[in-house]
C-alpha positions as CSV (number, residue, x, y, z in Angstrom):
1,M,-38.3,11.7,-102.1
2,T,-41.9,11.7,-101.0
3,H,-42.4,10.1,-97.6
4,S,-44.0,11.8,-94.6
5,L,-41.6,13.1,-92.1
6,T,-44.3,13.6,-89.5
7,S,-45.6,10.0,-89.3
8,S,-46.5,9.2,-85.7
9,R,-46.4,5.4,-86.2
10,P,-43.5,3.7,-84.5
11,W,-40.6,2.4,-86.6
12,S,-41.0,-1.2,-87.5
13,A,-38.2,-3.5,-88.9
14,K,-40.0,-3.6,-92.3
15,R,-40.2,0.2,-92.5
16,L,-36.5,0.5,-91.3
17,L,-35.4,-1.7,-94.2
18,S,-37.0,0.7,-96.8
19,P,-34.1,2.4,-98.6
20,P,-36.1,5.6,-99.3
21,L,-37.1,5.8,-95.6
22,L,-33.5,5.3,-94.4
23,A,-32.2,7.9,-96.9
24,G,-34.8,10.3,-95.7
25,A,-34.0,9.9,-92.1
26,V,-30.3,10.3,-92.7
27,S,-30.9,13.3,-95.0
28,L,-33.2,14.9,-92.4
29,A,-30.6,14.4,-89.7
30,G,-28.0,15.9,-92.0
31,L,-30.2,18.9,-92.7
32,L,-30.9,19.8,-89.2
33,L,-27.3,19.5,-88.1
34,G,-26.2,21.6,-91.1
35,W,-25.1,18.9,-93.4
36,V,-25.1,18.6,-97.1
37,P,-28.7,17.5,-97.9
38,N,-31.4,20.2,-97.8
39,V,-34.7,18.7,-96.7
40,H,-38.0,20.6,-96.8
41,L,-39.8,19.4,-93.7
42,S,-43.2,20.4,-95.0
43,T,-42.9,18.4,-98.2
44,G,-40.2,15.8,-97.6
45,A,-38.3,17.0,-100.7
46,V,-34.6,16.5,-100.6
47,E,-32.1,18.8,-102.4
48,L,-28.4,18.1,-102.4
49,G,-26.0,21.0,-102.1
50,S,-22.3,20.8,-102.6
51,A,-21.1,17.5,-101.4
52,A,-17.9,16.8,-99.5
53,F,-16.6,13.3,-100.2
54,A,-15.6,11.0,-97.4
55,Q,-12.5,9.2,-98.5
56,S,-13.0,6.0,-96.5
57,V,-15.3,5.1,-93.7
58,S,-14.2,2.6,-91.1
59,A,-16.4,0.0,-89.6
60,G,-16.3,1.9,-86.3
61,E,-17.4,5.2,-88.0
62,I,-20.3,3.3,-89.7
63,R,-21.4,2.0,-86.3
64,S,-21.1,5.5,-84.7
65,Y,-23.0,7.1,-87.6
66,A,-25.8,4.5,-87.4
67,A,-26.0,4.9,-83.6
68,S,-26.2,8.7,-84.0
69,V,-29.0,8.5,-86.6
70,L,-31.0,6.2,-84.3
71,E,-30.5,8.4,-81.3
72,I,-31.4,11.6,-83.2
73,E,-34.7,10.4,-84.6
74,P,-36.7,10.7,-81.3
75,Y,-35.4,14.3,-81.0
76,R,-36.5,15.0,-84.6
77,Q,-40.0,13.6,-83.9
78,E,-40.3,15.7,-80.8
79,A,-39.2,18.9,-82.6
80,V,-41.7,18.3,-85.4
81,Q,-44.5,17.8,-83.0
82,A,-43.5,20.8,-81.0
83,I,-43.3,23.0,-84.1
84,Q,-46.7,21.7,-85.2
85,G,-48.1,22.6,-81.8
86,T,-47.2,26.2,-82.4
87,G,-49.3,26.3,-85.5
88,A,-46.4,27.3,-87.6
89,P,-45.5,25.5,-90.8
90,L,-42.5,23.1,-90.7
91,P,-39.5,25.1,-91.9
92,A,-36.8,24.1,-94.4
93,L,-33.6,25.0,-92.6
94,M,-30.0,24.1,-91.9
95,C,-28.7,24.5,-88.3
96,N,-25.4,26.0,-89.4
97,Q,-27.0,28.9,-91.2
98,A,-27.9,31.5,-88.7
99,G,-29.9,33.5,-91.3
100,N,-32.4,30.6,-91.6
101,L,-32.8,30.6,-87.8
102,R,-33.4,34.3,-87.6
103,D,-36.2,34.1,-90.1
104,L,-38.2,31.8,-87.8
105,A,-40.7,32.8,-85.2
106,R,-39.2,32.8,-81.7
107,P,-41.0,29.7,-80.3
108,V,-40.0,27.7,-83.5
109,R,-36.5,29.1,-83.4
110,Q,-36.1,27.9,-79.8
111,I,-37.3,24.4,-80.7
112,V,-34.9,24.2,-83.7
113,V,-31.9,25.5,-81.7
114,E,-32.6,22.9,-79.0
115,Y,-32.9,20.1,-81.5
116,C,-29.7,21.1,-83.3
117,T,-27.8,21.3,-80.1
118,Q,-29.1,17.9,-79.0
119,S,-28.3,16.4,-82.4
120,A,-24.7,17.7,-82.3
121,T,-24.3,16.4,-78.8
122,V,-25.5,12.9,-79.9
123,V,-23.1,12.8,-82.8
124,Q,-20.1,13.8,-80.6
125,S,-21.1,11.4,-77.9
126,N,-20.9,8.6,-80.5
127,G,-17.3,9.5,-81.3
128,L,-17.7,11.5,-84.5
129,T,-17.2,15.2,-85.2
130,V,-20.1,17.0,-86.8
131,E,-17.8,17.5,-89.8
132,R,-17.1,13.8,-90.1
133,F,-20.8,13.0,-89.7
134,N,-21.5,15.5,-92.6
135,Q,-18.9,13.8,-94.8
136,I,-20.5,10.3,-94.2
137,T,-23.9,11.7,-94.8
138,A,-22.8,13.1,-98.2
139,A,-20.9,10.0,-99.1
140,Q,-23.7,7.6,-98.4
141,Q,-25.9,9.5,-100.9
142,S,-23.8,8.4,-103.8
143,D,-22.2,5.2,-102.4
144,R,-24.7,2.3,-102.3
145,N,-22.2,0.1,-100.6
146,L,-21.8,2.6,-97.8
147,A,-25.5,3.1,-97.5
148,T,-26.0,-0.7,-97.2
149,Q,-23.3,-0.9,-94.5
150,I,-25.1,1.9,-92.6
151,R,-28.5,0.3,-93.0
152,N,-27.0,-3.1,-91.8
153,A,-25.4,-1.3,-88.8
154,I,-28.8,0.3,-87.9
155,I,-30.5,-3.1,-88.1
156,E,-27.8,-4.7,-85.9
157,I,-28.0,-1.9,-83.3
158,R,-31.8,-2.2,-83.2
159,R,-31.5,-6.0,-82.8
160,Q,-29.1,-5.6,-79.9
161,Q,-31.5,-3.1,-78.3
162,G,-34.3,-5.7,-78.7
163,R,-36.3,-3.5,-81.1
C-alpha cells in the first residue's frame, strides 16, 4: 500500500470511503497496538504476519472496532508529528515487542509507549479486548464483507458525530 501516513489534511468523507485508506488506517492501528499487520511508518508499506482468524464478529463488535479506529487516529497523528519533531525517522514497530521499543531513541520510545498505552485504553473503553481487536484486524484483511461492515460503521459513527 502506498498512501502517506503523515498527511496533515483533515479526513473528508470522500477520503474515508477509500478502501486503501481505510485498510491503511486499520493496519496502522493494528501495528501500533501489536496486532497482526506490520506497517512501516516511513514508507506506508504493509506486511502481514501470522494471522489469527476471528470466527464471527457481532454487530456490536464491529461498532466498537470502528469507534476504536476513529478514536485512535488523532493519537496516531500526534505521535507521528511528535516523532518527526525529534528529527528521528518514523520507526517500523509493534507495541507488543519490547525489543523494537528498546531499539528506539529515548524521546521516540516515550512517544511510542504513550501512544500504545492510549490506543489500548481506547480499545478497552470501547468494550473490546486488545486480543479481540487484533482478531478483527486480521479478519478484515481477508474478509471483504467484514471490511465493508467496518467501513459502513465508521461512516455511520462519523455521521452521528456530525463530521
